[in-house]
C-alpha positions in Angstrom: 27.7 42.9 -3.2 27.3 39.7 -5.8 28.1 39.8 -9.5 26.0 40.1 -12.1 27.2 36.6 -13.3 26.6 35.2 -9.9 23.2 36.8 -9.9 22.4 35.2 -13.5 23.9 31.8 -12.5 21.5 31.5 -9.5 19.0 32.3 -11.4 19.6 29.5 -14.1 20.0 27.1 -11.6 16.5 28.3 -9.4 15.0 27.8 -13.0 16.5 24.4 -13.4 15.6 23.1 -10.3 12.0 24.4 -10.4 11.9 23.0 -14.4 13.2 19.6 -12.7 10.7 19.9 -10.1 7.8 20.5 -12.3 8.8 17.7 -14.6 8.4 15.3 -12.0 5.2 16.7 -10.4 4.0 16.1 -14.4 5.4 13.2 -14.6 3.4 11.8 -11.0 0.5 9.6 -11.0 -2.3 8.1 -8.4 -3.1 4.1 -8.0 -6.4 3.3 -7.1 -6.9 0.0 -5.2 -10.0 -1.5 -5.5 -11.1 -4.6 -3.0 -13.9 -6.5 -2.2 -13.4 -9.5 -0.2 -11.3 -10.3 2.5 -10.0 -13.7 3.8 -12.7 -15.6 2.1 -11.4 -18.6 1.0 -14.4 -19.8 -1.0 -14.5 -16.7 -3.6 -10.6 -17.0 -4.2 -11.3 -14.9 -7.5 -13.1 -12.0 -5.4 -10.8 -12.0 -2.3 -7.2 -11.3 -0.4 -5.9 -13.2 2.0 -5.5 -11.3 5.5 -1.9 -12.3 5.2 -1.8 -10.3 2.0 -3.4 -7.6 2.9 -1.9 -6.6 6.1 1.4 -7.2 4.1 0.1 -4.5 1.3 -1.1 -2.0 3.6 2.6 -2.6 5.8 3.9 -2.0 2.4 2.4 1.5 1.7 3.4 2.6 4.9 7.1 1.8 4.7 7.7 2.3 1.5 6.5 6.4 1.5 3.4 5.9 -0.3 0.4 8.6 0.4 -2.5 7.2 0.7 -5.1 9.7 0.6 -8.7 10.2 0.4 -10.7 9.5 -2.8 -11.8 13.0 -2.7 -8.2 14.3 -2.7 -7.5 12.5 -6.3 -11.4 13.5 -7.9 -9.9 17.4 -6.7 -6.7 16.8 -8.5 -8.4 15.8 -11.8 -11.0 18.6 -11.7 -8.5 21.4 -10.9 -5.9 19.6 -13.6 -3.3 19.6 -11.4 -0.4 17.2 -11.8 -0.7 14.5 -9.4 1.9 13.4 -6.8 4.0 10.4 -6.8 3.3 7.4 -4.7 -0.1 8.9 -4.4 -2.7 5.7 -3.9 -6.1 5.5 -2.8 -8.1 2.5 -1.3 -11.9 1.5 -2.2 -13.9 -1.3 -1.2 -17.0 -2.2 -3.1 -20.2 -4.0 -1.9 -20.0 -4.3 1.5 -19.6 -7.8 2.6 -19.1 -8.3 6.3 -15.3 -9.3 5.8 -14.7 -5.7 5.0 -15.0 -5.5 8.9 -11.5 -7.5 8.9 -9.8 -4.9 7.0 -11.5 -2.1 8.6 -9.2 -2.8 11.7 -6.5 -2.6 9.4 -7.3 0.7 8.1 -8.0 1.7 11.4 -4.6 0.5 12.4 -2.9 2.5 9.9 -5.1 5.6 10.0 -5.8 5.1 6.0 -8.6 6.5 4.8 -11.3 4.4 2.5 -13.9 4.3 0.5 -16.5 2.0 0.9 -19.1 1.9 -2.4 -22.1 0.1 -1.0 -24.7 -2.3 -2.8 -27.7 -0.7 -1.7 -30.2 -3.4 -1.3 -27.6 -6.0 -0.1 -26.4 -4.1 2.7 -28.2 -4.6 6.0 -30.5 -6.9 5.0 -28.2 -10.2 3.5 -26.6 -12.2 5.6 -23.5 -11.8 3.5 -23.0 -8.1 3.6 -22.4 -5.7 6.3 -24.8 -4.9 9.2 -26.7 -2.1 10.7 -24.9 -2.3 13.3 -21.5 -2.7 11.7 -22.4 -0.1 8.9 -22.8 2.4 12.2 -19.3 1.6 13.5 -17.5 2.4 10.1 -19.9 5.4 10.1 -17.6 6.9 13.1 -14.6 6.3 11.6 -13.7 10.3 10.7 -11.8 9.3 7.4 -14.2 7.0 5.8 -16.5 8.0 3.1 -19.5 5.9 1.5 -19.9 5.8 -2.3 -23.1 4.9 -4.6 -22.7 1.0 -6.0 -26.4 0.6 -7.6 -29.4 -0.8 -5.7 -29.9 -3.5 -7.7 -26.2 -4.5 -9.0 -27.2 -5.4 -12.1 -25.5 -5.7 -15.4 -26.6 -2.0 -16.5 -24.3 -1.5 -19.0 -25.1 -4.3 -21.0 -29.0 -3.6 -20.6 -29.0 -0.8 -22.8 -29.3 -3.3 -26.2 -32.6 -4.5 -24.3 -34.9 -1.7 -24.0 -35.6 1.8 -25.6 -33.5 4.4 -24.8 -35.6 6.5 -22.7 -36.6 3.5 -20.2 -32.9 2.4 -19.9 -32.3 6.2 -19.1 -35.2 6.2 -16.5 -34.4 2.7 -14.6 -30.8 3.9 -14.1 -31.9 6.8 -12.6 -34.6 4.9 -10.4 -32.5 2.5 -9.0 -29.3 5.2 -8.5 -31.7 7.3 -6.3 -33.2 4.5 -4.2 -29.9 3.5 -3.5 -28.9 6.9 -2.7 -31.8 7.0 -0.5 -30.8 3.9 1.4 -27.2 4.5 1.3 -27.7 8.0 3.4 -30.1 6.9 5.9 -27.4 3.4 6.9 -24.7 5.7 7.1 -25.6 9.8 7.4 -23.7 10.4 3.7 -25.1 11.2 0.8 -22.4 9.7 -2.0 -20.8 11.7 -4.4 -19.2 9.3 -6.0 -20.4 5.8 -8.0 -18.8 2.9 -9.0 -20.1 1.2 -11.3 -21.2 -2.6 -11.2 -18.9 -5.2 -12.6 -17.0 -1.9 -13.7 -19.1 -1.9 -17.1 -19.7 1.1 -18.4 -21.2 2.7 -21.6 -21.9 6.5 -22.4 -25.5 7.0 -21.8 -25.0 5.6 -18.3 -22.0 7.9 -17.8 -24.0 11.2 -18.9 -27.5 9.8 -16.8 -25.1 9.6 -13.9 -23.6 13.1 -14.5 -26.8 14.6 -14.7 -27.8 13.0 -11.2 -24.9 15.1 -9.6 -22.3 12.7 -9.0 -18.6 14.5 -9.0 -16.7 11.4 -10.0 -17.7 7.8 -11.8 -15.2 5.1 -11.3 -14.4 1.6 -13.1 -12.7 -1.6 -12.6 -10.2 -1.0 -15.5 -6.6 -1.9 -14.2 -4.8 1.4 -15.4 -3.9 4.1 -13.1 -4.8 7.8 -12.8 -3.2 10.9 -14.5 -3.7 14.3 -14.9 -5.3 13.2 -18.2 -8.3 11.4 -16.6 -12.1 12.5 -16.9 -13.5 12.6 -13.5 -16.3 10.7 -15.0 -14.2 7.5 -15.8 -11.6 7.4 -13.5 -9.9 3.8 -13.0 -9.4 1.4 -10.5 -6.6 -1.6 -9.7 -8.5 -5.0 -8.5 -6.8 -6.4 -5.9 -8.3 -9.9 -5.8 -7.2 -13.7 -6.8 -4.3 -14.2 -7.7 -3.2 -10.4 -8.3 -3.4 -9.9 -4.8 -0.4 -11.7 -4.2 2.4 -9.3 -2.7 4.9 -9.6 -6.7 1.7 -8.4 -8.5 0.4 -5.7 -6.1 4.1 -4.0 -6.4 3.9 -5.0 -10.0 0.7 -2.8 -9.8 2.0 0.3 -8.1 4.8 0.5 -10.3 2.8 0.5 -13.6 2.1 4.0 -15.2 -0.9 5.7 -16.8 0.0 5.9 -20.6 -1.1 9.6 -21.8 -3.7 8.7 -24.6 -5.6 11.5 -25.8 -8.2 10.3 -27.8 -9.1 6.4 -29.3 -11.2 4.2 -31.2 -13.6 2.8 -30.9 -14.8 4.9 -28.4 -16.3 3.6 -24.8 -19.3 1.7 -24.3 -21.8 0.5 -26.8 -20.6 0.3 -30.5 -23.3 -1.2 -32.9 -20.4 -2.7 -35.5 -18.6 -6.0 -34.7 -15.7 -5.2 -37.1 -13.3 -2.7 -35.1 -10.2 -1.2 -35.6 -8.2 -0.3 -32.4 -6.1 3.4 -32.3 -4.5 5.2 -29.6 -3.5 8.9 -30.0 -0.8 9.7 -26.8 1.3 12.4 -25.9 5.1 12.6 -25.6 5.2 9.7 -28.3 8.9 10.1 -28.3 8.8 8.4 -24.9 7.6 4.8 -26.0 8.1 1.7 -27.2 7.5 -1.8 -27.4 3.7 -0.9 -28.0 0.9 -3.6 -27.9 -2.7 -3.8 -27.8 -4.7 -6.2 -25.8 -8.5 -6.9 -26.5 -10.3 -9.4 -23.8 -11.2 -12.6 -26.5 -8.1 -11.8 -28.9 -5.5 -11.3 -26.3 -2.1 -9.4 -26.9 -1.2 -8.2 -30.5 1.7 -6.1 -31.8 0.8 -3.0 -32.3 2.3 -0.4 -35.0 3.7 3.4 -33.7 3.4 6.2 -36.2 4.1 9.3 -35.1 1.4 9.9 -32.0 -0.6 7.2 -33.2 -0.5 3.4 -32.2 -2.5 1.1 -34.1 -3.4 -2.3 -35.0 -3.4 -1.1 -38.6 -6.2 -4.0 -39.6 -10.1 -4.7 -38.7 -10.5 -7.4 -35.4 -14.0 -9.4 -35.3 -15.2 -9.5 -32.2 -18.2 -11.8 -30.9 -18.0 -11.5 -26.8 -20.7 -9.0 -25.6 -18.0 -6.8 -23.6 -14.4 -6.4 -24.4 -11.7 -4.1 -22.8 -9.1 -2.6 -24.7 -5.4 -2.3 -23.1 -3.1 -0.1 -25.2 0.5 -0.2 -23.5 4.1 0.9 -23.8 7.6 0.9 -22.3 8.5 4.1 -21.4 12.1 5.2 -22.3 12.6 7.3 -19.4 11.5 6.1 -16.2 12.2 2.2 -17.6 8.4 1.1 -16.8 5.2 -0.1 -18.6 2.8 2.6 -19.0 -1.0 1.4 -19.9 -4.6 3.1 -20.8 -7.7 0.6 -20.6 -11.2 1.3 -21.7 -14.3 -1.1 -22.4 -16.6 -1.7 -25.1 -19.5 -3.1 -25.3 -21.0 -5.1 -28.5 
C-alpha cells in the first residue's frame, strides 16, 4: 500500500506537470503567412523566389511546425483556447497565375492553404488564374477559398470621400458580388475575408461582420495569440527581402505581445496629433520596449506599470500609418510585437 507521503508527492508532481503544460500551451501562438506571387522577377517587392519557397516549406516540415487549415486557428480564437506551439497557416492573396507553381509544392508536402481571390481578376485578366486552373486547385481537399473583394480598391481610405451610408452600401455591394463569383468559380462560399492591401477601418470591419464572415484578415506583421480578435487577425507578409530564409526564420520566432487595449484606436481618426499607448498583460515579463510608427520610425517607449507609451504627442501627415509596439520577452528571450493601423 502506498504511504500518504508517496500519494501526496505524486499529486504534487502531477499538479506541477499539468501547470507546466498549461503554461507552455498558454505561451503558444500561431503564425499566419501571406504570399502573393511566386518566382516573378518583374515584381520583386511582392514575390518570393521558387527556390526560397521550397526551402520555407521544407523548413516547416523538418522543424516540427504544424501547418494547419486557417479554420483551425479561427476555431482556437472563438473557443478562446490556448494555441499550440509552432502552429502555422499558409495563405495566398489575389490569385496570380504563378500560384500554380506554389500549388505543386504545397501538394508535395500535403499542406493545407487558403487562397483569397481578387474576384474581378481571376478567370478574366491574363495575370490571374484561369477557370481551368481554379478547377484544378478546387479538387485539392486541403484548399479553402477566401474573399479578397471584387474590385480590390483601397476601401479603407475611401471612408473619407463619401457619406457613411453610401460607404457601407459600396462595401456590401462589392463584397457580395465577389462572393457570388468566387462561389461560382470554386464551388465554395467564402467564410473568410482578407482586406485589400491589408487596410481596414472600424466601419469596414463592422460591415463585413454583419455580412456573416467568420473571420477577417489583415496584413499586419504580427503573430496570433489567444487574445486576438477573429475580426482582425494579423498575417505576416513573405515578400521581397522578407522572403529570404534568414528573415523567414526570424519571422516564425517573433511572438505576439499580449496587448489588451491601445490608443489611438484602429482605423479612421480625425486628429493629426496622436499619443500612443498600449496596455499589456504580464508587464514584468518584458523589457526594452519600443514603439514604431510608419512615417516616424522607431522611438524609445516608457513602461509604467502595465502601460507602454511614448508620453508625448506625435504629429502625423500621411493618410495611413501602422503602429507597432515591440518588447523583449525576458523568459523566452524573444521579441514580441503587436501591430495596428490608423487612417487620417
